[in-house]
N, C-alpha and C positions, 0 to 999 in steps of 0.2 A: 517430369512433374513441373507444372507451371508455378511460378513464384507469385503468391497471393498472400496478403496479410491485412489485418485490421487492428486498430487500437481504439479503445472505447473509453469515454469519460465515465466516471462512477458518481452516482447521485447519492445523497444521504439515505434515500429509501432503500437503495441497494445495500448500503452498509448495514442498515437496520435489518434487512432480510438475512444477512449473515453469509451470503455466498454470491460472488459476482465475478464475471469474466472481464479481464482487463485487456487482453490481446489474444490473437490466435492467428496462425499462419502456416504456410508451407514454403520452403525455399530450396532452390537448387543452385549450388555453386559449381560451375564447371571446373575441370582441372586447370590450375594455373590462374584462375580468375581472382581478383581482389576480394578480400573478406574482412569485415562485414560490409554490407551495402550501406551507403551513406543516406539512403532514403528513410531510414528509421528515425523516429523522434529522438530528440537529444537525450532524454532520460533513459533510453534503451540502447543508444549507440555506444560502442566502445571500440577500443583498439587492443591488440594483443599486448602492447607495451604497458598500457594503463589498466586494463581490466575494468570491472564495474561491480556495483552492488545494486540489487533490485530492492524495491519496496514491497514486493509481493512474491508469492510462490510462482515458479515457472517450471514446466516440464517440457523437455524436448526429446524427441526420438530420432535417431539416425536411421533412415530407411534405406540408404544406399551410400556407398563410398566409405571413407574413413577419415579420422582426424584425431585431435587431442583435446583434453579438457583438464583444467587445473584449478585448484583452490589453494588456500594457504596451508592446507593439510597434506594434499597429495596431487600427483600428476598421473593421469591415466590415458591410455590409448583407447579410442572408441571407434566402433565400426557399425555396420548395419545390424540392427537388433539391439543396440545399446540405448537404454533409457537413462537420462540424466535429470535429476530433480535439483532445482536451485532454490534454497531457502531464502527468505527475506533477509537482507543484511549480510549475506555471505559473499565475500569477495571471490570472483571467479573470472575465468576467461576460457575461450575455446575457439578452435579454428579447424577447417578441413585440411587434409593432407593435399598439398599442391599437386601431387602426382595423380590423385584419384578424384579430388573434389568430393562433394557429398550432397545428399538431399536430406532435409529434416522437416519434421512437423513439430509445432509447439503450441502451447496454450499457457497463458498467464491468468492467475486467479487469486482471490484472497477472501477474507471474511472470517467471522467467528466460527461458523460452521466448517469452513475450509480447514481451520486449525484442528478441529476434531477429526475430520476425515483423514488428513495427512498423518495425524498422530496414530490413528488406527493402522495405517499402512506402515508405520515404523519410521516416519520421517520427522525430524526435529529441527528447530532453528539452531544455528550454530555456525562455526567457521568452515564446515565441510560440506561438500556436495554429496549426493547419493547417486551411485552408478549401479545399474542393474541390467542384467541380460533378461530379455523378455521374449515371449513367443510372438508369433504372427497375430495372435488374438488382440494384443494391445494396438498394433498398427491398424488392424481392421476397425477397432473401436475408434481410434483417432480419425480414420478416413470416413467412417459412417457419420461422425459428428461434424466433420470439417465444413461441409457445405452449409449445414444449418447454422453453425456458429459464424461463418463468414458472412452470411447473407441476412440473418435475422436477429442476432444477439442485440444489436442496437435498438431494434424495435420491440423485442421481447426479452428484456434483460433478466427477468425472473425465471421464466420457464426454460430458457436456453441454458441457464446456469446449471440446470440439472444434468447436463452432459458431463460436468466435472465429477460428480460422484460415480457415474457410470465408468468413466475412465479410470478413476482410482480403484474401483472394484475390479476392473480388468487387470490392473497392475497387481493387485493382491492375489488374484486367482491365477496369474500367469507364471509360468516357469519356462526356462530354456530347456527344451527337450534334449539338446545336445550337451548339457552340462552334467558331467558324471557325478557332481556333488549333490544334484537334486534328489530329494527323496521321491520314491514312486508315488506316495500319497501322504498328505498331512494327516496324522492320526488323531489330532485333537478334534477337528470337526466330526470325525467318525465317532469319537467318544461322546461328544455333545449330542449327536443324533441318537446314540444308544441310550444315554441318560434321559433324554426327552421322552423316548418311547417306553422307558421303564421307570419313570420317576416315582411311581407308587410302590415300587418293589424294593426289597433290600438288595443292593448291588454289591457284589464282591469286586471292589475296585482293583485289588491286586490281580485277580483273574482277568479283568478287563484290560489292564496294562499289558499282561502277557499276551493276550489275544491280539493286541496292537503292535506287538514286537518291541515293547519297552519295558525297562525295569520300573518298579513301582515308584521309586524315587524320581527317575527321569520323567515318568508320566505326570506325577504331581507337579513337578517344576514347570514342565511345558504347558500343562493345563492352566495353572495359575498365571503364567506369563501371558497366555493368550486371552484368557477370559477375565482375569482379575479375581477369580475365586478358586477355592479348592474344589475338587470333584464333588465332595459331599455337600458343601455349601451351594454349589451350582445345582445339585439335585434338589435341595431344600428350597431354593429360590424358584425352581420350576413348580414344585408343589404349592408354594405360596401363590404363584401367579394363577395356577389352575383353581385354587381355592377361591381367590377373589372373583374369578370369572364365573364359577358355579354359584357363588353367593349372590352375585349381581344379576345373573341372567337366568336363574332357575329357581324353582320352588322346592328343590330337593332338600329334605331334612338335614340339619347340620350333622347328625349322627351318621347319616348315609354318606355325606361328603367326606367325613373323617375316615370312614371305612374305605371309600373309593380311592382316597389318596394315600392309603397305606399306613394311617396312624393307628396305634394300638387301642386308643380309646378316644371318646369325645373330649374327655378332660384334657388329654395330652394335646389333641388338636387345638382346642381352645387356648391352652397355655402357649403353644407355639405361635398361633395366629396373633394373639395379643402381644406377645413379646416383639414381633416384627412389625406390627402395624399400630400398636397402642390403641387397638380397638378390638372388642370381642367380635366373633363371627356374626352374632345376631345384630349388633349395633352397625357393623359394616353393611350387612344386608339391608337394614332399615334405611341407611343413608344412600345406598347405591342401587337398590332394586327399584325398577319403575313402579 
């Protein structure tokens, strides 16, 4: 793998956009070669003795070889297939094993939107790094984006920044097939899909939990942790979203909408809708229907 990298200035417009790429690259350190390379800018260069703190988020993936990485909290051995997430302000250092060297790909990014994306992936600012085993899907995503990011991000800083959400999505969806601790499938997205398909029905959530191989207590805890809502509240929020869409995009009578969405009466539907929107269904339709 050829060593190539770029560092980019950030404009106020990019900060306002909320997501921007600061650097991207790929690097190979042969066995026994010095590390890191002194060609990097001063704000990124570091030595093992001193370490460094970044002012942005950075993700790097070891694609070949092995090495070690350390924060104030822990020291870990890393090898091919290991992804490391470096939060802003977190002191860290890393280096390849002199016996094997290594190859890595990396991207630096930041912005208000970036904070939300990494938060959804479970990453937080603090004194610790995040180390995760990932499948080849993440490396493929990195490589698919690398050429574009290396060659065009300076000219198209807004559109090319969309490669960051794609990478984080790949990390979220990836798991190491060789890790015996990995669940065969995440039950919560399955539950969400079921609730979406049956949002107008009365759902037996205890039976749903059993069908997913979980106790009801564990199901409620995992569901709330992942979605921020209880299963019932999630179902009601789906009903509310469908109600808004039907009111704004159709001429269906309100009584029919209430029945279609599984409400026992128009009165109950109106009460529910007004409680959550501070507007009656008829007033919402008047304000949003073309």
